[in-house]
C-alpha positions in Angstrom: 126.4 95.5 122.2 126.2 91.7 121.7 124.1 91.3 124.8 121.8 94.0 123.7 121.3 92.4 120.3 120.4 89.1 121.9 117.2 90.7 123.4 114.2 89.8 121.4 112.7 93.3 121.7 115.8 95.0 120.3 115.9 92.6 117.2 112.2 93.4 116.6 112.7 97.1 116.9 115.7 97.1 114.5 113.6 95.1 112.0 110.7 97.6 112.1 113.0 100.6 111.9 114.9 99.3 108.9 111.7 98.6 107.0 110.3 102.0 107.9 113.4 103.8 106.7 113.2 101.8 103.4 109.5 102.7 102.8 110.1 106.4 103.6 113.2 106.6 101.4 111.6 104.7 98.5 108.7 107.2 98.5 110.8 110.3 99.0 112.3 112.7 96.3 115.5 110.7 96.7 113.9 107.3 95.9 116.2 106.9 92.9 119.2 106.6 95.2 117.5 103.8 97.2 116.6 101.7 94.1 120.1 102.3 92.6 121.6 101.0 95.9 119.2 98.0 96.0 119.8 97.0 92.4 123.6 97.6 92.4 125.3 94.4 91.3 128.4 92.9 92.8 130.0 89.5 92.7 131.9 87.0 90.5 130.2 86.5 87.2 131.9 83.1 86.2 130.4 81.5 89.3 127.0 83.0 88.6 127.3 85.1 91.7 127.0 88.6 90.2 123.9 89.6 92.1 122.2 92.7 93.2 122.5 93.8 96.8 118.8 93.0 97.2 119.4 89.4 96.0 122.5 89.1 98.2 120.4 90.0 101.2 117.6 87.6 100.3 119.9 84.7 99.3 122.9 85.4 101.4 122.2 87.3 104.6 118.9 85.4 105.2 121.0 82.2 105.2 122.4 83.4 108.5 118.8 83.9 109.8 117.8 80.4 108.6 121.0 78.9 110.1 119.8 80.1 113.5 116.3 78.7 112.6 118.0 75.3 111.9 119.8 75.4 115.2 116.6 76.2 117.1 114.6 73.5 115.3 117.3 70.9 116.0 117.5 71.9 119.6 113.7 71.7 120.0 113.5 68.3 118.3 116.4 66.8 120.3 116.2 68.4 123.8 113.3 70.9 123.8 109.5 70.8 123.8 109.2 69.1 120.4 111.0 65.9 121.5 107.9 64.7 123.3 105.0 64.2 120.9 102.3 64.4 123.6 103.4 67.9 124.7 104.2 69.2 121.3 101.3 67.9 119.3 99.0 70.8 120.1 101.3 73.7 118.9 102.5 71.5 115.9 98.9 71.0 114.8 98.2 74.7 115.4 101.1 75.6 113.2 99.8 73.3 110.5 96.3 75.0 110.7 98.0 78.4 110.7 99.6 77.5 107.3 96.7 75.6 105.7 93.8 78.1 106.4 95.7 81.3 105.3 96.6 79.5 102.1 93.0 78.6 101.5 91.8 82.1 102.3 94.3 83.6 99.9 93.3 81.1 97.2 89.5 81.8 97.6 90.0 85.6 97.6 92.3 85.6 94.6 90.4 82.9 92.7 89.2 85.3 90.1 92.7 86.5 89.3 94.6 83.5 87.8 97.9 85.6 87.7 97.8 85.7 91.5 97.2 82.0 92.2 100.9 81.1 92.7 101.2 83.6 95.6 99.3 81.3 98.0 102.4 80.7 100.2 103.0 84.4 101.0 100.6 84.5 104.0 101.6 81.1 105.4 104.7 82.3 107.4 105.1 83.8 110.8 108.0 86.1 111.6 109.3 84.5 114.8 111.6 87.4 115.7 109.0 90.1 115.2 106.2 88.1 116.9 108.3 87.1 120.0 109.5 90.7 120.2 106.0 92.0 120.4 105.1 89.4 123.0 108.1 90.3 125.1 107.1 94.0 125.0 103.4 93.6 126.0 103.5 90.2 127.8 105.5 90.7 131.0 102.8 88.9 133.1 101.4 86.5 130.6 101.8 82.7 131.4 105.2 81.3 130.5 103.3 78.5 128.7 101.9 81.0 126.2 105.4 82.1 125.1 106.4 78.4 124.8 103.3 77.8 122.7 104.2 80.7 120.4 107.8 79.7 120.1 106.9 76.1 119.2 104.2 77.2 116.8 106.6 79.6 115.1 109.4 77.1 114.9 107.2 74.5 113.2 105.7 77.2 111.0 109.3 78.1 109.9 110.0 74.4 109.2 106.9 74.3 107.0 107.8 77.6 105.3 111.3 76.2 104.6 109.8 73.1 103.0 107.5 75.2 100.9 110.4 77.4 99.6 112.5 74.3 98.8 109.7 72.5 97.1 107.7 75.2 95.2 110.2 78.2 94.9 113.3 76.6 93.5 114.4 77.0 89.9 115.4 74.1 87.6 117.6 71.9 89.8 121.1 71.0 88.8 122.1 67.6 90.2 125.9 68.0 90.4 126.0 71.2 92.4 123.3 69.9 94.7 125.2 66.7 95.4 128.4 68.7 96.1 126.5 71.0 98.4 125.0 68.1 100.4 128.5 66.4 100.6 130.0 69.6 101.9 127.2 69.9 104.5 127.9 66.3 105.6 131.6 67.1 105.9 130.6 70.2 108.0 128.5 68.0 110.3 131.4 65.5 110.7 133.8 68.3 111.6 131.6 69.8 114.3 130.8 66.4 115.7 134.4 65.3 115.9 135.7 68.5 117.5 132.8 70.1 119.5 135.0 71.1 122.5 137.4 72.9 120.2 134.7 75.0 118.7 133.2 75.7 122.1 136.5 76.8 123.6 137.8 78.9 120.7 135.2 81.2 119.2 137.5 82.2 116.3 137.6 78.5 115.1 134.0 78.8 113.8 134.9 81.7 111.7 138.3 80.3 110.5 137.2 76.7 109.9 133.4 76.4 109.7 132.6 79.6 107.9 134.6 78.8 104.7 133.0 75.3 104.6 129.6 76.8 105.0 130.2 79.3 102.3 131.2 76.5 99.9 128.0 74.6 100.7 125.9 77.8 100.2 127.6 78.6 96.9 126.9 75.1 95.4 123.3 75.2 96.8 122.8 78.5 95.0 124.2 77.0 91.8 121.9 74.0 92.1 118.8 76.1 91.7 117.4 75.4 95.2 117.0 78.6 97.2 120.3 79.1 98.9 118.8 79.8 102.4 118.1 76.1 102.6 121.8 75.6 103.0 121.7 77.7 106.1 118.9 75.4 107.6 120.8 72.2 106.8 124.0 73.6 108.2 122.1 74.4 111.4 120.7 70.9 111.5 124.2 69.5 111.3 125.4 71.0 114.6 125.1 68.6 117.6 122.7 69.6 120.4 123.9 67.2 123.1 127.4 66.3 124.2 128.5 62.7 123.9 126.6 60.6 126.4 124.5 63.6 127.5 120.8 63.2 128.2 118.2 65.7 126.9 117.1 66.5 130.4 120.7 67.7 131.3 121.1 70.0 128.3 119.6 73.1 130.1 122.3 73.0 132.7 125.1 72.2 130.3 124.2 73.5 126.8 125.8 71.8 123.8 127.3 73.3 120.7 124.0 74.2 119.0 122.8 76.3 121.8 126.2 78.0 122.1 126.3 78.8 118.4 122.7 80.1 118.7 123.8 82.4 121.5 127.0 83.4 119.7 125.5 84.2 116.3 122.2 85.7 117.4 123.6 89.3 117.3 124.8 88.8 113.8 121.3 87.8 112.6 119.3 90.3 114.7 121.7 93.2 114.3 122.8 92.9 110.7 121.3 90.1 108.5 117.5 90.5 109.2 117.5 94.4 109.4 119.5 94.7 106.2 117.2 92.3 104.4 114.2 94.2 105.7 115.8 97.5 104.5 116.4 96.1 101.0 113.2 94.2 100.7 110.6 96.5 102.2 111.3 99.6 100.1 108.4 99.8 97.6 107.2 102.9 95.7 103.6 103.4 96.5 103.1 105.8 93.6 101.5 108.6 95.5 97.8 108.7 96.4 96.8 107.0 93.2 99.2 104.2 93.9 97.9 103.8 97.5 94.3 103.8 96.2 95.2 101.2 93.6 97.0 99.0 96.2 94.1 99.2 98.7 91.6 98.0 96.1 93.8 95.4 94.5 92.6 91.7 95.0 96.2 90.8 96.0 96.1 93.1 99.0 92.7 91.7 100.1 94.0 88.1 99.7 97.2 88.6 101.7 95.7 90.9 104.5 92.7 88.7 105.1 94.8 85.5 105.0 97.3 86.8 107.6 95.0 88.8 109.9 92.0 86.5 109.8 93.2 83.2 108.3 96.1 82.8 110.8 94.1 83.0 114.1 91.2 81.0 112.6 93.5 78.2 111.4 95.4 78.1 114.7 92.3 78.1 116.9 90.5 75.5 114.7 93.5 73.2 114.7 93.9 73.6 118.5 90.2 72.9 119.1 90.3 69.8 116.9 93.5 68.5 118.5 92.2 69.0 122.1 88.6 68.2 121.7 88.6 65.5 119.1 92.0 63.9 119.4 92.0 64.5 123.2 95.5 66.0 123.3 96.4 67.8 126.5 96.5 71.6 126.5 98.6 73.3 129.1 96.2 74.2 132.0 97.7 77.7 132.2 96.4 78.6 128.7 93.0 80.1 128.0 91.3 80.3 124.6 91.3 84.1 124.6 95.1 83.9 125.1 95.4 81.5 122.2 93.3 83.8 120.1 95.7 86.6 120.9 98.7 84.4 119.9 96.9 83.4 116.7 96.5 87.1 115.8 100.2 87.7 116.7 101.2 84.8 114.4 99.7 86.9 111.5 102.9 88.9 111.5 104.4 87.5 108.4 107.1 90.1 107.6 110.6 88.5 107.0 109.6 85.1 105.5 106.5 86.5 103.8 108.5 89.2 102.1 111.0 86.6 101.0 108.2 84.5 99.5 106.8 87.6 97.8 110.2 88.2 96.3 110.3 84.7 95.0 106.6 84.7 93.7 106.4 87.9 91.6 109.1 89.3 89.3 110.8 92.4 90.5 109.5 95.6 88.8 105.9 94.3 88.4 103.0 95.9 90.1 102.1 92.7 91.9 105.6 92.5 93.4 105.2 95.9 95.0 101.6 95.4 96.1 102.5 92.0 97.7 105.1 93.7 99.8 102.8 96.6 100.8 100.1 94.0 101.8 102.6 92.0 103.9 103.7 95.1 105.7 100.2 96.4 106.3 99.0 93.0 107.5 101.9 92.6 109.8 101.3 96.0 111.4 97.6 95.3 111.7 98.3 91.9 113.3 100.8 93.4 115.7 98.3 96.2 116.8 95.4 93.8 117.2 97.5 91.3 119.2 98.8 94.1 121.4 95.3 95.1 122.3 94.1 91.6 123.0 97.2 90.3 124.8 97.8 93.7 126.5 94.4 93.4 128.1 95.1 89.9 129.2 98.5 91.0 130.5 96.9 93.6 132.8 94.5 90.9 134.1 97.3 88.5 134.9 99.2 91.3 136.6 96.3 92.1 138.9 96.0 88.4 139.7 99.7 88.2 140.5 99.6 91.3 142.6 96.6 89.9 144.6 98.4 86.6 145.1 101.5 88.4 146.1 99.7 90.3 148.8 98.1 87.1 150.1 101.4 85.3 150.1 103.1 88.1 152.0 100.3 88.1 154.5 101.0 84.4 155.1 104.7 85.0 155.4 105.5 83.4 152.1 108.2 85.0 149.9 106.8 87.1 147.1 108.0 85.2 143.9 106.1 87.8 141.8 108.5 90.6 142.5 109.7 91.7 139.0 113.4 90.8 139.5 112.6 87.4 141.0 109.9 86.6 138.5 112.4 87.3 135.7 114.6 84.5 137.0 111.7 82.1 137.6 109.9 82.3 134.3 112.5 83.6 131.9 115.8 82.0 132.9 119.0 83.0 131.1 120.4 80.6 128.4 121.7 77.5 130.0 119.6 77.8 133.2 116.9 75.3 133.9 113.3 76.5 134.2 111.7 76.0 137.5 
């Protein structure tokens, strides 16, 4: 089961199924049971932790997801594609464009509705799990460089989204709890750096030692007024990527603690944390045909959909063009502009983080709160369908090229490296294996 949940396609499917169940249940004759479940409160009141299940999912379970995001960001900056500025500058600038332009599109479309202005950050995010899952399903023959470009773009996008949440969507900040939380996170980092071999060898040690420390850090971060998911990111940053004395180039053959934690906790995030959040966040009552009509004509819907479906690819392509043509940065020769356009459209899948920002932007129970969620879901579906059409067409073209090259190679007596089982090992190595 754990191996199954580590597959990107499985995580994306669970995410979609959970959201679909929530929408259907919330608009069924039994909708009252769904909202009663979502709003059911549990927790310890003296610690200000008596929260609804929906809030526990957004603040608690998503901290697991952001912990993995922190691990991935740390690994990319220390040993991955982001450690070399020259190779990373193009997707980094593309991610920045993919945040800036959607925010501008949203602001322009919603300019006549002052009550909507503070929702500008909703369309800035990309759901890395959903987007990569779609690419894995439709892109079996696409260049491996395209997947790396999407991953790097999405990782940087997540970093920007985390910064936005911490800066613009935190309540009044309490200094003492924040200082305690940071001190606990530092202690967490010291522990994992002093005893990395112990946590590598004994899987239970992370649950018995690190989990309680992480929960304390999360609790004080929550009490400080800063969104508690930030604690997950910082805890992920605290985990070492390289062993003592290890070079970045050697990390693929001998992965450090960060990559092992990522491999170990991925099923928890993909199988429980993110689907449960999607289930509790995506359920909105459309209010019948009148409600659907109202949502379709509301300026908030136009602002979010246009920002994600059009703003994302425009921002990504414009930033990429500027970086390669004006700044003379090098773009991977395997990539074509039509491929980048497809990835730009795919990045319009906001979903998880966009739903979270929508939760933080509009008060629960308001019409804008529900419409924002409907718009995010609709835009994510539209982006996924459009990207599937564009990249699916490109995938078929690359498959024909590979088949032709394979025939030519066999005619010359050269081994066919494009056989599916061999290609899987060449272009998509297992965790810990070096890419060739």
